[in-house]
FIKE-729693 format. One record per residue (C-alpha): residue in one letter; chain; x, y, z. Coordinates in nm, 4 decimals. Layout:
<rs>
['A','A',[X,Y,Z]];
...
</rs>
This chain:
<rs>
['M','A',[0.0000,0.0000,0.0000]];
['Y','A',[0.3018,0.2259,0.0503]];
['L','A',[0.3605,0.2255,-0.3241]];
['V','A',[0.0080,0.3531,-0.3905]];
['Y','A',[0.0442,0.6243,-0.1265]];
['G','A',[0.3825,0.7233,-0.2690]];
['A','A',[0.2510,0.7432,-0.6234]];
['L','A',[-0.0509,0.9420,-0.5061]];
['C','A',[0.1591,1.1968,-0.3145]];
['A','A',[0.4116,1.2374,-0.5974]];
['C','A',[0.1369,1.2762,-0.8573]];
['L','A',[-0.0456,1.5307,-0.6429]];
['A','A',[0.2809,1.7254,-0.6196]];
['V','A',[0.3145,1.7231,-0.9996]];
['L','A',[-0.0467,1.8324,-1.0506]];
['L','A',[-0.0158,2.1081,-0.7906]];
['F','A',[0.3054,2.2255,-0.9577]];
['C','A',[0.1341,2.2433,-1.2976]];
['V','A',[-0.1669,2.4318,-1.1613]];
['T','A',[0.0581,2.6707,-0.9684]];
['I','A',[0.2847,2.7489,-1.2619]];
['I','A',[-0.0121,2.8120,-1.4916]];
['G','A',[-0.1838,3.0302,-1.2312]];
['A','A',[0.1288,3.2258,-1.1403]];
['R','A',[0.2387,3.2939,-1.4980]];
['K','A',[-0.1063,3.3973,-1.6165]];
['P','A',[-0.0887,3.7728,-1.6853]];
['A','A',[-0.4113,3.8453,-1.4956]];
['H','A',[-0.3665,3.5974,-1.2122]];
['S','A',[-0.5852,3.6036,-0.9041]];
['W','A',[-0.4670,3.6726,-0.5524]];
['I','A',[-0.4391,3.3015,-0.4752]];
['F','A',[-0.1461,3.2761,-0.7174]];
['S','A',[0.0327,3.5933,-0.6109]];
['D','A',[0.4061,3.5728,-0.5487]];
['S','A',[0.3761,3.5699,-0.1695]];
['I','A',[0.1058,3.3001,-0.1566]];
['A','A',[0.2897,3.0876,-0.4136]];
['A','A',[0.6181,3.1159,-0.2237]];
['N','A',[0.4734,3.0586,0.1222]];
['V','A',[0.1914,2.8103,0.0573]];
['W','A',[0.2124,2.6318,-0.2767]];
['V','A',[0.5879,2.5723,-0.2982]];
['P','A',[0.6151,2.4185,0.0520]];
['A','A',[0.3087,2.2036,-0.0229]];
['I','A',[0.4661,2.0798,-0.3465]];
['I','A',[0.7960,2.0025,-0.1737]];
['L','A',[0.6215,1.8296,0.1168]];
['L','A',[0.4091,1.6126,-0.1135]];
['G','A',[0.7148,1.5223,-0.3216]];
['I','A',[0.9174,1.4233,-0.0165]];
['M','A',[0.6280,1.2237,0.1272]];
['G','A',[0.5837,1.0435,-0.2043]];
['L','A',[0.9520,0.9563,-0.2170]];
['A','A',[0.9458,0.8416,0.1458]];
['F','A',[0.6467,0.6142,0.0833]];
['V','A',[0.8134,0.4570,-0.2204]];
['V','A',[1.1364,0.3998,-0.0247]];
['Q','A',[0.9346,0.2493,0.2608]];
['F','A',[0.7631,0.0198,0.0090]];
['F','A',[1.0958,-0.1119,-0.1145]];
['L','A',[1.2353,-0.1495,0.2393]];
['T','A',[0.9363,-0.3549,0.3552]];
['L','A',[0.8935,-0.5468,0.0305]];
['A','A',[1.0513,-0.8642,0.1661]];
['M','A',[0.8392,-0.8630,0.4824]];
['S','A',[0.5022,-0.7787,0.3313]];
['A','A',[0.2967,-0.9324,0.0590]];
['A','A',[0.2821,-0.6689,-0.2097]];
['G','A',[0.0359,-0.7839,-0.4680]];
['I','A',[-0.0062,-0.6970,-0.8281]];
['G','A',[-0.2972,-0.4762,-0.7226]];
['H','A',[-0.0619,-0.2325,-0.5505]];
['V','A',[0.1620,-0.2049,-0.8538]];
['A','A',[-0.1372,-0.1757,-1.0879]];
['G','A',[-0.2958,0.0896,-0.8657]];
['A','A',[0.0234,0.2949,-0.8590]];
['G','A',[0.0570,0.2598,-1.2350]];
['A','A',[-0.3013,0.3725,-1.2846]];
['I','A',[-0.2412,0.6785,-1.0672]];
['V','A',[0.0708,0.7710,-1.2644]];
['A','A',[-0.1072,0.7140,-1.5982]];
['A','A',[-0.4010,0.9306,-1.4887]];
['T','A',[-0.1616,1.2064,-1.3825]];
['V','A',[0.0213,1.1975,-1.7154]];
['G','A',[-0.3133,1.2202,-1.8946]];
['L','A',[-0.4251,1.5139,-1.6807]];
['V','A',[-0.1001,1.7043,-1.7289]];
['R','A',[-0.1154,1.6540,-2.1060]];
['S','A',[-0.4803,1.7619,-2.1177]];
['M','A',[-0.3972,2.0763,-1.9198]];
['G','A',[-0.1675,2.1883,-2.2033]];
['V','A',[0.0966,2.3384,-1.9769]];
['R','A',[0.3497,2.4091,-2.2538]];
['R','A',[0.0896,2.5625,-2.4826]];
['R','A',[-0.0507,2.7867,-2.2102]];
['L','A',[0.2923,2.9036,-2.0928]];
['A','A',[0.3909,2.9845,-2.4525]];
['A','A',[0.0683,3.1817,-2.4968]];
['F','A',[0.1301,3.3733,-2.1734]];
['A','A',[0.4870,3.4552,-2.2817]];
['A','A',[0.3680,3.5772,-2.6220]];
['E','A',[0.1001,3.7901,-2.4569]];
['A','A',[0.3521,3.9480,-2.2208]];
['G','A',[0.5750,4.0610,-2.5086]];
['P','A',[0.9518,4.0736,-2.5310]];
['A','A',[1.1672,4.1297,-2.2273]];
['V','A',[1.3136,4.4757,-2.1711]];
['V','A',[1.6921,4.4991,-2.1464]];
['L','A',[1.8291,4.7817,-1.9360]];
['D','A',[2.1744,4.9192,-2.0107]];
['L','A',[2.3089,4.9652,-1.6588]];
['P','A',[2.6689,5.0500,-1.5656]];
['S','A',[2.8681,4.7444,-1.4679]];
['S','A',[3.0103,4.8963,-1.1485]];
['R','A',[2.9766,5.1915,-0.9157]];
['N','A',[3.3069,5.3375,-1.0363]];
['E','A',[3.1834,5.3438,-1.3940]];
['A','A',[2.8664,5.5201,-1.2830]];
['A','A',[3.0674,5.7752,-1.0820]];
['S','A',[3.3054,5.8470,-1.3691]];
['E','A',[3.0251,5.9363,-1.6074]];
['G','A',[3.0330,6.2926,-1.4856]];
['P','A',[2.8235,6.5172,-1.2663]];
['S','A',[2.4723,6.4227,-1.1933]];
['D','A',[2.1726,6.6301,-1.1035]];
['M','A',[2.1198,6.4031,-0.8034]];
['P','A',[2.1954,6.5639,-0.4680]];
['T','A',[2.5065,6.4450,-0.2903]];
['A','A',[2.5421,6.3624,0.0736]];
['P','A',[2.8042,6.5366,0.2958]];
['H','A',[3.0401,6.2406,0.2505]];
['G','A',[3.0455,6.2873,-0.1276]];
['R','A',[2.8268,5.9973,-0.2301]];
['R','A',[2.5099,6.0421,-0.4284]];
['A','A',[2.1903,6.0210,-0.2348]];
['A','A',[1.9739,5.7203,-0.3107]];
</rs>
């Protein structure tokens, strides 16, 4: 049964990752996929589910000699993985991410000085300077 639990946890992690990446990259995403919620809720959940799935699969192989693992467990885990692959393909993750990237337009490249010395040697600036001679931020 550990194999089924492991496959279920790992597949839930993959599905949650796909939903999160689509929701976070969508140009008009809702608050549930904002950067702070994604970083503090969804990413730890994905990592936790992935680690739990791996732990269950390792536990399955460690207790394989002592327990009677039937073909039903292997078939159940295979069915879960096959269903997950089907769901991910039907979600069209690559197609949606490409559409979001095309909608966002090209990236903007800023020509910034490579160091502070280069910026200081460019000449006087209209920015006010502090008493110690540095430019105010």
